[in-house]
N, C-alpha and C positions, 0 to 999 in steps of 0.2 A: 229903512232897512228891510229887506225881504227875508223872511224867516223860512228855513227849510224844515218843515214840520211833518215828516212822514211818520208812519206808525212806529212806536217804540217796540224794540224787541231785544231779547237777551238769550244767549245760548251759553251755558256754562258747564264745563266738564265737572266742576266741583258740585254741581247740583244735578247729576245724572243726565246731563245733556238735554235739559228741558228747554224748549223754545216757547216763549210766550209773546203775545201781541197785546198792546193796550191802546185803547182809544177812549178818551174820557175816563169814566170810572169803571168801564167794563174790561175784563181781561179774559182771554182764551188761551189755552195751551195745548201743545202737542209734542210728543217725544221726537227730538231731532238730535243726532250726535253732533257735538261741537267739534270743529276741525280747526287746526292751527294754520289758517290761511290768511289772506288779506282781510281787513276789516269789512264786515258786511254792511250794506247800506240799503235803506228802503227808499231813498230819494229817487225820483224819476229822472233827475239830472245826474248823469254819470260821466266821469272823465274817461276819455278814450285814449288808447295808445296812439300818440300823435303820428300819423302818417304824413300830415301836412308839414311843411317847413315853417318853423317859427321865424318871426322877424329877426334881423340882426340884433345882437346883444346891445342894448342901449348903454347909457353911461352909468348904469347901476353896478357894473362889474362883470367879471367873467362868469360863464355858466359853471355852476357847481357840479362836479363830476359825479356820476352814479357811484355809490359806495362810500361817499365822503362821510366822515364822522365829525360832528360839531358839538359844541357845548350848548346847553339851553341858553337862549338869548342871542345866539349867532344867527346870521341871515344866510339863507341859501337862495341862489339865483337859478330859476328852473324854467325850461321851455314848458309851455302849458297848452293843452287843448281840451276843449269841452264842447261836444256837439260840433257845430260849424264855426266855433270861435277858437282862435289860437293867438298866442302871444308869448310874452316873457313876464314872469312874476318873481317877486322876492317873497319867500316864506320864512317867517321867524317863529319858532316855538319859544314863546316868552316865559312860560311857566308850566310846571306839572304840579297840580294841587290835589291832595287827597280830599274827597268829599265825605259827608256824613252818610251813614247807612240809611238814615231817614229820608235822604234825597231820592231813594229808589222805592218809596212807599207804594207808588202806583203799580209796581211789579208784584206786590204781595209777597207771599211766602216763598215764591220761586227764587227770589233774590236775597233770601235771608243769609246766605253764606257768601255774599258778594259785597265788596267795597268799591264804591265809585271813585274814579280819578278824572281830573279835568285837564285837558291839554289846551292851554290858552295860545291862540295863534294870531299873528298879524300877517296880513297879505298886502303887498304893494304891486300896483301895475307899473311895470318898468317899460314895456314896449309901446304903450300908448294906444293899443288896439282896444276895441270894444269887448270887454270881458264882463259886462253887466250880467247879473243874475247867475253867474257860474258859482261853483262851490269847490272848496279845497278841504280834503280830509286827511288826517294823520292816523296812524295806528299806534296804540300803546304797547310797550314792551316791558317785560319783567327784568329783574336784576340779572338774569342770565342772558339777556339780549334776545330772548325768544318771546313769542306771543304768550299772553297770560293764561290762555285756555278759556277765556271769557270773551264772547263777541256780543257787543251791545251797541245800540244806536238810538238816538233821539235826544230829547231835552230833559233837563231837571230844573228845579227852581234856581239852582246855582250855576247852571251851564246851558246857555242859550245858543244853539247851533244856527248860524245865519249864513246866507249866501251873499254874494257881492251885490251892492246896491246898484241902482240905475246909473249912478254917477261914476261907476268903476269902468270908465271908458277912455281915460286919459292918463298919460304918464304922471306919476306922482300920487295918484289917488290910492287911498288905503282903506281897509276895513279890518275889523277884528271879529273873531269867532271863537267858539269853544267846541272842542270835540270830546264827547263823552266816551270814556273807556272804563275798564274795571278789572279787578283782580280778585281771586278767592281771598277770603278773610285770612289774615296773617301774611299775605304777600303784598307786593306793591308794584306800581308802575314806575319804572325808573328811567324810561327813555321813550322817545317817540320817533316814528319813521314815516317818510313820504315815499310811497311805492307805486306811483302811477305814471306810466308812459315813458317813452324815450330812454329806455335802459334802466329806469328806476324800479321797474317791477321786480327784476331779478337782483338788482343791486341798489337798495334804497339809500336815500340820505337819512342819517340817523342823528338825532340830538340826544345827548346823554347828560344827565344831571350831575 
């Protein structure tokens, strides 16, 4: 399994919009206003708005329309493009779990008012095209259906963000990953959204708990 391990960072409106980066045991910080936009990522592999045509929908079902709302545990069938690779995948948000504040210890005091949440995700290759080493990310939403005001990326001891393995190049291949998200203390992440490409940027697919 290939692990997507870019620098960890967090920007939280609840902590005066401080941005910090962590590598090993060293951390540095600079003031950056948090914005309620799509989840930031430090990975060098970024999904692009697919201008290429995805293969015909395979036997996995019809494409899930932008703006669709699902329950946690339901599967969405999505056209997918990343770099020069494109295909059709099934994405399932299998669980939303609250983490322990201690899981953010490497962020230091800058994360003392933030609670981590983990989006557990299963991804399946439906189209049978080579999607090895690509990655899929979701964004956490609060109980009001909006962003939590906290932007966070990276791994914790309980949430390992992974990209697709080399074998993710045939129909039926699957892998699981975890997306780290967070909310100010006293709030929670109650939903997750997929908001990348092919109309989903403006009208995400949303899984609600």
